[in-house]
TORKOL-4160 file (C-alpha; in steps of 0.2 Angstrom, whole numbers, padded with zeros to 4 digits, m for minus):
349
<pt num="1" X="0000" Y="0000" Z="0000"/>
<pt num="2" X="0005" Y="0018" Z="m0002"/>
<pt num="3" X="0005" Y="0029" Z="0013"/>
<pt num="4" X="m0011" Y="0037" Z="0008"/>
<pt num="5" X="m0020" Y="0021" Z="0004"/>
<pt num="6" X="m0014" Y="0014" Z="0021"/>
<pt num="7" X="m0021" Y="0030" Z="0030"/>
<pt num="8" X="m0038" Y="0030" Z="0021"/>
<pt num="9" X="m0040" Y="0011" Z="0024"/>
<pt num="10" X="m0038" Y="0014" Z="0043"/>
<pt num="11" X="m0050" Y="0029" Z="0042"/>
<pt num="12" X="m0063" Y="0017" Z="0034"/>
<pt num="13" X="m0061" Y="0006" Z="0049"/>
<pt num="14" X="m0053" Y="m0008" Z="0040"/>
<pt num="15" X="m0036" Y="m0016" Z="0042"/>
<pt num="16" X="m0022" Y="m0009" Z="0030"/>
<pt num="17" X="m0005" Y="m0018" Z="0028"/>
<pt num="18" X="0001" Y="m0010" Z="0044"/>
<pt num="19" X="m0004" Y="0003" Z="0057"/>
<pt num="20" X="m0001" Y="0021" Z="0049"/>
<pt num="21" X="0011" Y="0033" Z="0058"/>
<pt num="22" X="0009" Y="0051" Z="0061"/>
<pt num="23" X="0024" Y="0061" Z="0069"/>
<pt num="24" X="0019" Y="0078" Z="0073"/>
<pt num="25" X="0035" Y="0087" Z="0078"/>
<pt num="26" X="0039" Y="0104" Z="0086"/>
<pt num="27" X="0051" Y="0114" Z="0076"/>
<pt num="28" X="0064" Y="0112" Z="0089"/>
<pt num="29" X="0063" Y="0093" Z="0090"/>
<pt num="30" X="0063" Y="0093" Z="0071"/>
<pt num="31" X="0079" Y="0103" Z="0069"/>
<pt num="32" X="0087" Y="0092" Z="0083"/>
<pt num="33" X="0082" Y="0076" Z="0074"/>
<pt num="34" X="0088" Y="0082" Z="0057"/>
<pt num="35" X="0105" Y="0087" Z="0065"/>
<pt num="36" X="0107" Y="0071" Z="0074"/>
<pt num="37" X="0102" Y="0060" Z="0059"/>
<pt num="38" X="0110" Y="0071" Z="0045"/>
<pt num="39" X="0093" Y="0072" Z="0036"/>
<pt num="40" X="0083" Y="0086" Z="0028"/>
<pt num="41" X="0064" Y="0089" Z="0032"/>
<pt num="42" X="0058" Y="0076" Z="0019"/>
<pt num="43" X="0072" Y="0063" Z="0024"/>
<pt num="44" X="0067" Y="0064" Z="0042"/>
<pt num="45" X="0049" Y="0060" Z="0038"/>
<pt num="46" X="0054" Y="0046" Z="0027"/>
<pt num="47" X="0065" Y="0039" Z="0041"/>
<pt num="48" X="0051" Y="0040" Z="0053"/>
<pt num="49" X="0039" Y="0031" Z="0042"/>
<pt num="50" X="0027" Y="0045" Z="0043"/>
<pt num="51" X="0012" Y="0042" Z="0031"/>
<pt num="52" X="0006" Y="0060" Z="0032"/>
<pt num="53" X="0012" Y="0077" Z="0025"/>
<pt num="54" X="0004" Y="0093" Z="0030"/>
<pt num="55" X="0001" Y="0110" Z="0021"/>
<pt num="56" X="m0005" Y="0126" Z="0028"/>
<pt num="57" X="m0008" Y="0144" Z="0022"/>
<pt num="58" X="0005" Y="0157" Z="0025"/>
<pt num="59" X="0002" Y="0174" Z="0034"/>
<pt num="60" X="0004" Y="0188" Z="0022"/>
<pt num="61" X="m0006" Y="0201" Z="0031"/>
<pt num="62" X="m0001" Y="0218" Z="0039"/>
<pt num="63" X="0012" Y="0219" Z="0053"/>
<pt num="64" X="0006" Y="0226" Z="0069"/>
<pt num="65" X="0016" Y="0236" Z="0082"/>
<pt num="66" X="0017" Y="0228" Z="0099"/>
<pt num="67" X="0009" Y="0239" Z="0112"/>
<pt num="68" X="0015" Y="0229" Z="0128"/>
<pt num="69" X="0034" Y="0230" Z="0132"/>
<pt num="70" X="0033" Y="0212" Z="0138"/>
<pt num="71" X="0026" Y="0205" Z="0122"/>
<pt num="72" X="0036" Y="0197" Z="0108"/>
<pt num="73" X="0022" Y="0191" Z="0097"/>
<pt num="74" X="0004" Y="0195" Z="0092"/>
<pt num="75" X="m0011" Y="0184" Z="0086"/>
<pt num="76" X="m0022" Y="0190" Z="0072"/>
<pt num="77" X="m0035" Y="0193" Z="0084"/>
<pt num="78" X="m0025" Y="0206" Z="0093"/>
<pt num="79" X="m0019" Y="0196" Z="0108"/>
<pt num="80" X="m0001" Y="0200" Z="0113"/>
<pt num="81" X="0009" Y="0186" Z="0119"/>
<pt num="82" X="0026" Y="0184" Z="0128"/>
<pt num="83" X="0038" Y="0169" Z="0131"/>
<pt num="84" X="0046" Y="0154" Z="0123"/>
<pt num="85" X="0036" Y="0146" Z="0108"/>
<pt num="86" X="0018" Y="0151" Z="0109"/>
<pt num="87" X="0020" Y="0159" Z="0125"/>
<pt num="88" X="0006" Y="0166" Z="0136"/>
<pt num="89" X="m0005" Y="0181" Z="0133"/>
<pt num="90" X="m0001" Y="0198" Z="0141"/>
<pt num="91" X="m0018" Y="0206" Z="0137"/>
<pt num="92" X="m0036" Y="0201" Z="0135"/>
<pt num="93" X="m0043" Y="0214" Z="0123"/>
<pt num="94" X="m0061" Y="0210" Z="0126"/>
<pt num="95" X="m0061" Y="0207" Z="0145"/>
<pt num="96" X="m0070" Y="0223" Z="0148"/>
<pt num="97" X="m0080" Y="0223" Z="0132"/>
<pt num="98" X="m0099" Y="0225" Z="0130"/>
<pt num="99" X="m0108" Y="0215" Z="0116"/>
<pt num="100" X="m0107" Y="0229" Z="0104"/>
<pt num="101" X="m0088" Y="0230" Z="0107"/>
<pt num="102" X="m0086" Y="0212" Z="0102"/>
<pt num="103" X="m0094" Y="0215" Z="0085"/>
<pt num="104" X="m0084" Y="0231" Z="0082"/>
<pt num="105" X="m0068" Y="0223" Z="0087"/>
<pt num="106" X="m0055" Y="0223" Z="0072"/>
<pt num="107" X="m0057" Y="0205" Z="0067"/>
<pt num="108" X="m0044" Y="0198" Z="0055"/>
<pt num="109" X="m0047" Y="0197" Z="0036"/>
<pt num="110" X="m0046" Y="0179" Z="0029"/>
<pt num="111" X="m0037" Y="0186" Z="0014"/>
<pt num="112" X="m0022" Y="0189" Z="0025"/>
<pt num="113" X="m0018" Y="0171" Z="0024"/>
<pt num="114" X="m0010" Y="0166" Z="0007"/>
<pt num="115" X="m0016" Y="0150" Z="0000"/>
<pt num="116" X="m0008" Y="0152" Z="m0017"/>
<pt num="117" X="0007" Y="0140" Z="m0014"/>
<pt num="118" X="m0003" Y="0126" Z="m0007"/>
<pt num="119" X="m0008" Y="0116" Z="m0022"/>
<pt num="120" X="0010" Y="0116" Z="m0029"/>
<pt num="121" X="0016" Y="0109" Z="m0012"/>
<pt num="122" X="0002" Y="0095" Z="m0012"/>
<pt num="123" X="0006" Y="0090" Z="m0030"/>
<pt num="124" X="0025" Y="0089" Z="m0026"/>
<pt num="125" X="0021" Y="0073" Z="m0016"/>
<pt num="126" X="0012" Y="0065" Z="m0031"/>
<pt num="127" X="m0003" Y="0058" Z="m0022"/>
<pt num="128" X="0009" Y="0046" Z="m0012"/>
<pt num="129" X="0005" Y="0053" Z="0006"/>
<pt num="130" X="m0011" Y="0057" Z="0015"/>
<pt num="131" X="m0012" Y="0076" Z="0016"/>
<pt num="132" X="m0017" Y="0086" Z="0031"/>
<pt num="133" X="m0023" Y="0103" Z="0028"/>
<pt num="134" X="m0035" Y="0117" Z="0033"/>
<pt num="135" X="m0034" Y="0130" Z="0047"/>
<pt num="136" X="m0029" Y="0124" Z="0064"/>
<pt num="137" X="m0045" Y="0134" Z="0070"/>
<pt num="138" X="m0041" Y="0135" Z="0089"/>
<pt num="139" X="m0057" Y="0146" Z="0092"/>
<pt num="140" X="m0059" Y="0140" Z="0110"/>
<pt num="141" X="m0041" Y="0145" Z="0115"/>
<pt num="142" X="m0044" Y="0162" Z="0106"/>
<pt num="143" X="m0060" Y="0165" Z="0115"/>
<pt num="144" X="m0051" Y="0162" Z="0132"/>
<pt num="145" X="m0037" Y="0174" Z="0127"/>
<pt num="146" X="m0048" Y="0187" Z="0121"/>
<pt num="147" X="m0059" Y="0188" Z="0136"/>
<pt num="148" X="m0049" Y="0179" Z="0150"/>
<pt num="149" X="m0054" Y="0161" Z="0155"/>
<pt num="150" X="m0063" Y="0165" Z="0171"/>
<pt num="151" X="m0072" Y="0179" Z="0163"/>
<pt num="152" X="m0077" Y="0168" Z="0149"/>
<pt num="153" X="m0084" Y="0155" Z="0160"/>
<pt num="154" X="m0094" Y="0168" Z="0170"/>
<pt num="155" X="m0101" Y="0175" Z="0153"/>
<pt num="156" X="m0108" Y="0158" Z="0148"/>
<pt num="157" X="m0120" Y="0160" Z="0163"/>
<pt num="158" X="m0122" Y="0179" Z="0164"/>
<pt num="159" X="m0121" Y="0185" Z="0146"/>
<pt num="160" X="m0121" Y="0170" Z="0134"/>
<pt num="161" X="m0124" Y="0181" Z="0118"/>
<pt num="162" X="m0107" Y="0188" Z="0122"/>
<pt num="163" X="m0098" Y="0171" Z="0121"/>
<pt num="164" X="m0108" Y="0167" Z="0106"/>
<pt num="165" X="m0102" Y="0183" Z="0097"/>
<pt num="166" X="m0084" Y="0179" Z="0101"/>
<pt num="167" X="m0085" Y="0161" Z="0095"/>
<pt num="168" X="m0095" Y="0166" Z="0079"/>
<pt num="169" X="m0082" Y="0179" Z="0074"/>
<pt num="170" X="m0067" Y="0168" Z="0077"/>
<pt num="171" X="m0075" Y="0153" Z="0068"/>
<pt num="172" X="m0080" Y="0164" Z="0053"/>
<pt num="173" X="m0062" Y="0169" Z="0051"/>
<pt num="174" X="m0055" Y="0151" Z="0052"/>
<pt num="175" X="m0070" Y="0144" Z="0041"/>
<pt num="176" X="m0066" Y="0156" Z="0027"/>
<pt num="177" X="m0047" Y="0152" Z="0028"/>
<pt num="178" X="m0050" Y="0134" Z="0027"/>
<pt num="179" X="m0063" Y="0136" Z="0013"/>
<pt num="180" X="m0050" Y="0146" Z="0003"/>
<pt num="181" X="m0037" Y="0133" Z="0006"/>
<pt num="182" X="m0048" Y="0118" Z="0000"/>
<pt num="183" X="m0053" Y="0128" Z="m0015"/>
<pt num="184" X="m0035" Y="0132" Z="m0019"/>
<pt num="185" X="m0029" Y="0114" Z="m0016"/>
<pt num="186" X="m0043" Y="0108" Z="m0027"/>
<pt num="187" X="m0045" Y="0090" Z="m0021"/>
<pt num="188" X="m0027" Y="0086" Z="m0016"/>
<pt num="189" X="m0030" Y="0087" Z="0003"/>
<pt num="190" X="m0037" Y="0072" Z="0012"/>
<pt num="191" X="m0040" Y="0077" Z="0030"/>
<pt num="192" X="m0045" Y="0093" Z="0038"/>
<pt num="193" X="m0035" Y="0094" Z="0053"/>
<pt num="194" X="m0040" Y="0106" Z="0067"/>
<pt num="195" X="m0036" Y="0108" Z="0085"/>
<pt num="196" X="m0044" Y="0114" Z="0102"/>
<pt num="197" X="m0038" Y="0108" Z="0118"/>
<pt num="198" X="m0054" Y="0103" Z="0127"/>
<pt num="199" X="m0048" Y="0094" Z="0142"/>
<pt num="200" X="m0036" Y="0095" Z="0157"/>
<pt num="201" X="m0027" Y="0080" Z="0166"/>
<pt num="202" X="m0043" Y="0077" Z="0176"/>
<pt num="203" X="m0057" Y="0079" Z="0164"/>
<pt num="204" X="m0065" Y="0091" Z="0151"/>
<pt num="205" X="m0063" Y="0110" Z="0153"/>
<pt num="206" X="m0082" Y="0111" Z="0150"/>
<pt num="207" X="m0095" Y="0098" Z="0155"/>
<pt num="208" X="m0106" Y="0091" Z="0141"/>
<pt num="209" X="m0120" Y="0103" Z="0143"/>
<pt num="210" X="m0109" Y="0119" Z="0141"/>
<pt num="211" X="m0099" Y="0110" Z="0128"/>
<pt num="212" X="m0114" Y="0107" Z="0118"/>
<pt num="213" X="m0121" Y="0124" Z="0120"/>
<pt num="214" X="m0105" Y="0134" Z="0116"/>
<pt num="215" X="m0092" Y="0124" Z="0107"/>
<pt num="216" X="m0101" Y="0110" Z="0098"/>
<pt num="217" X="m0111" Y="0120" Z="0085"/>
<pt num="218" X="m0095" Y="0128" Z="0079"/>
<pt num="219" X="m0085" Y="0112" Z="0078"/>
<pt num="220" X="m0100" Y="0105" Z="0068"/>
<pt num="221" X="m0099" Y="0119" Z="0056"/>
<pt num="222" X="m0081" Y="0116" Z="0053"/>
<pt num="223" X="m0083" Y="0097" Z="0052"/>
<pt num="224" X="m0097" Y="0100" Z="0039"/>
<pt num="225" X="m0085" Y="0111" Z="0029"/>
<pt num="226" X="m0073" Y="0097" Z="0028"/>
<pt num="227" X="m0086" Y="0085" Z="0023"/>
<pt num="228" X="m0093" Y="0097" Z="0010"/>
<pt num="229" X="m0076" Y="0096" Z="0001"/>
<pt num="230" X="m0075" Y="0077" Z="0002"/>
<pt num="231" X="m0062" Y="0077" Z="0017"/>
<pt num="232" X="m0061" Y="0067" Z="0032"/>
<pt num="233" X="m0060" Y="0077" Z="0048"/>
<pt num="234" X="m0048" Y="0076" Z="0063"/>
<pt num="235" X="m0048" Y="0086" Z="0079"/>
<pt num="236" X="m0033" Y="0087" Z="0090"/>
<pt num="237" X="m0037" Y="0089" Z="0109"/>
<pt num="238" X="m0026" Y="0085" Z="0124"/>
<pt num="239" X="m0033" Y="0080" Z="0141"/>
<pt num="240" X="m0046" Y="0069" Z="0148"/>
<pt num="241" X="m0061" Y="0072" Z="0136"/>
<pt num="242" X="m0069" Y="0054" Z="0136"/>
<pt num="243" X="m0086" Y="0062" Z="0142"/>
<pt num="244" X="m0086" Y="0073" Z="0126"/>
<pt num="245" X="m0082" Y="0059" Z="0113"/>
<pt num="246" X="m0100" Y="0053" Z="0110"/>
<pt num="247" X="m0104" Y="0071" Z="0106"/>
<pt num="248" X="m0090" Y="0073" Z="0094"/>
<pt num="249" X="m0095" Y="0057" Z="0086"/>
<pt num="250" X="m0113" Y="0063" Z="0084"/>
<pt num="251" X="m0106" Y="0079" Z="0075"/>
<pt num="252" X="m0098" Y="0067" Z="0062"/>
<pt num="253" X="m0080" Y="0069" Z="0067"/>
<pt num="254" X="m0070" Y="0056" Z="0059"/>
<pt num="255" X="m0054" Y="0056" Z="0069"/>
<pt num="256" X="m0048" Y="0061" Z="0087"/>
<pt num="257" X="m0029" Y="0065" Z="0088"/>
<pt num="258" X="m0018" Y="0064" Z="0103"/>
<pt num="259" X="m0028" Y="0052" Z="0115"/>
<pt num="260" X="m0018" Y="0057" Z="0130"/>
<pt num="261" X="m0019" Y="0040" Z="0139"/>
<pt num="262" X="m0012" Y="0047" Z="0156"/>
<pt num="263" X="m0027" Y="0058" Z="0159"/>
<pt num="264" X="m0042" Y="0053" Z="0169"/>
<pt num="265" X="m0055" Y="0043" Z="0159"/>
<pt num="266" X="m0043" Y="0039" Z="0144"/>
<pt num="267" X="m0041" Y="0021" Z="0147"/>
<pt num="268" X="m0036" Y="0014" Z="0130"/>
<pt num="269" X="m0045" Y="m0002" Z="0131"/>
<pt num="270" X="m0061" Y="0006" Z="0137"/>
<pt num="271" X="m0060" Y="0019" Z="0123"/>
<pt num="272" X="m0056" Y="0006" Z="0110"/>
<pt num="273" X="m0071" Y="m0005" Z="0116"/>
<pt num="274" X="m0083" Y="0009" Z="0117"/>
<pt num="275" X="m0079" Y="0020" Z="0102"/>
<pt num="276" X="m0066" Y="0011" Z="0091"/>
<pt num="277" X="m0078" Y="0007" Z="0077"/>
<pt num="278" X="m0086" Y="0024" Z="0077"/>
<pt num="279" X="m0070" Y="0036" Z="0077"/>
<pt num="280" X="m0052" Y="0034" Z="0072"/>
<pt num="281" X="m0040" Y="0036" Z="0086"/>
<pt num="282" X="m0023" Y="0044" Z="0082"/>
<pt num="283" X="m0009" Y="0045" Z="0095"/>
<pt num="284" X="m0011" Y="0036" Z="0112"/>
<pt num="285" X="0008" Y="0032" Z="0114"/>
<pt num="286" X="0012" Y="0041" Z="0130"/>
<pt num="287" X="0023" Y="0056" Z="0127"/>
<pt num="288" X="0020" Y="0064" Z="0144"/>
<pt num="289" X="0032" Y="0051" Z="0153"/>
<pt num="290" X="0037" Y="0037" Z="0142"/>
<pt num="291" X="0044" Y="0045" Z="0126"/>
<pt num="292" X="0053" Y="0058" Z="0136"/>
<pt num="293" X="0059" Y="0049" Z="0151"/>
<pt num="294" X="0058" Y="0030" Z="0146"/>
<pt num="295" X="0073" Y="0019" Z="0140"/>
<pt num="296" X="0072" Y="0013" Z="0122"/>
<pt num="297" X="0067" Y="m0004" Z="0129"/>
<pt num="298" X="0053" Y="0004" Z="0138"/>
<pt num="299" X="0047" Y="0014" Z="0123"/>
<pt num="300" X="0047" Y="m0002" Z="0112"/>
<pt num="301" X="0037" Y="m0011" Z="0126"/>
<pt num="302" X="0024" Y="0003" Z="0128"/>
<pt num="303" X="0022" Y="0004" Z="0109"/>
<pt num="304" X="0018" Y="m0014" Z="0107"/>
<pt num="305" X="0006" Y="m0014" Z="0122"/>
<pt num="306" X="m0003" Y="0001" Z="0114"/>
<pt num="307" X="m0004" Y="m0008" Z="0097"/>
<pt num="308" X="m0011" Y="m0023" Z="0105"/>
<pt num="309" X="m0025" Y="m0013" Z="0111"/>
<pt num="310" X="m0028" Y="m0001" Z="0097"/>
<pt num="311" X="m0024" Y="m0009" Z="0081"/>
<pt num="312" X="m0037" Y="m0023" Z="0080"/>
<pt num="313" X="m0050" Y="m0020" Z="0066"/>
<pt num="314" X="m0041" Y="m0004" Z="0060"/>
<pt num="315" X="m0047" Y="0013" Z="0064"/>
<pt num="316" X="m0030" Y="0017" Z="0073"/>
<pt num="317" X="m0015" Y="0029" Z="0068"/>
<pt num="318" X="0000" Y="0027" Z="0079"/>
<pt num="319" X="0009" Y="0042" Z="0086"/>
<pt num="320" X="0013" Y="0051" Z="0102"/>
<pt num="321" X="0000" Y="0057" Z="0113"/>
<pt num="322" X="0003" Y="0075" Z="0109"/>
<pt num="323" X="0001" Y="0085" Z="0093"/>
<pt num="324" X="0020" Y="0090" Z="0094"/>
<pt num="325" X="0034" Y="0080" Z="0100"/>
<pt num="326" X="0044" Y="0091" Z="0111"/>
<pt num="327" X="0062" Y="0096" Z="0110"/>
<pt num="328" X="0067" Y="0087" Z="0126"/>
<pt num="329" X="0061" Y="0070" Z="0119"/>
<pt num="330" X="0076" Y="0059" Z="0114"/>
<pt num="331" X="0077" Y="0056" Z="0095"/>
<pt num="332" X="0081" Y="0038" Z="0099"/>
<pt num="333" X="0065" Y="0035" Z="0108"/>
<pt num="334" X="0055" Y="0042" Z="0093"/>
<pt num="335" X="0064" Y="0030" Z="0082"/>
<pt num="336" X="0061" Y="0016" Z="0094"/>
<pt num="337" X="0042" Y="0020" Z="0093"/>
<pt num="338" X="0041" Y="0022" Z="0074"/>
<pt num="339" X="0052" Y="0007" Z="0070"/>
<pt num="340" X="0041" Y="m0004" Z="0082"/>
<pt num="341" X="0025" Y="0002" Z="0073"/>
<pt num="342" X="0033" Y="m0002" Z="0056"/>
<pt num="343" X="0037" Y="m0020" Z="0062"/>
<pt num="344" X="0025" Y="m0025" Z="0076"/>
<pt num="345" X="0011" Y="m0015" Z="0069"/>
<pt num="346" X="0009" Y="m0026" Z="0053"/>
<pt num="347" X="m0008" Y="m0034" Z="0050"/>
<pt num="348" X="m0009" Y="m0052" Z="0046"/>
<pt num="349" X="m0023" Y="m0050" Z="0033"/>
């Protein structure tokens, strides 16, 4: 099978030749791994047996002056951030806003994202790999940063139309960026991959009722967009989100990525038994402890144990239980994981 055929077979809940592999990597880990192994970007993905390739639009909008002296970056929504990597917000532009202020906020223009190079990139792989694309669309995170987390929770009870307005404006932006991406790629993207962390170590950040009221309608809108273009849909979420999985399945979501198995309620055997025939699980190999701190032998054993649970019947993509492998992760441990999947993860069809 080609990598694309392998993935799409798994997404159809059938058994391919082997379990597909996805290796989302932080930029810092990717650079470290390339140096250590003497490989370029594509060579590293080939060495890891990654069955996916990923494309995204490039920011080509205006440059904004930072107003806070502690900030070193700014989101398109006007949130200034400080720190390493994504950092943390240093302002909440809509924390004191009234509903009218939300509508009058300078929301970004989807045309700021340049989609003109995406088709050329997808075609460069010649249809061999499964292509992930579309805007990451972290509208839940953006709403938290725009209004402040505690404030946003209070508004859900005291002023729900305020929360609705923030969600609608952010999702309008992401929806249109993805729509333009799918139009530009013209049938060369396979999976719409988006992300919103909906859980903590101990459970969902919103219970099923609030999640259904404020988050699910917007996720459903994005999922429907992907399906309208003939794409599978995949959502990244960290945390213990088991109580939300039935709701995600009901929206038509095809795949859930990360599957953070060290969180409350995320027992892999239970998840596979309850939902394995209804949604594709991508991830589940413990990156919180095992991939960072374990020995090579421990990683190999943990990978085999995860495969024993998750691979029967298809519907599983192997990878770390996080969307980005962090820099502190030993390269040899990731090689141990992916090499084990390529060998032990073969189906006996």
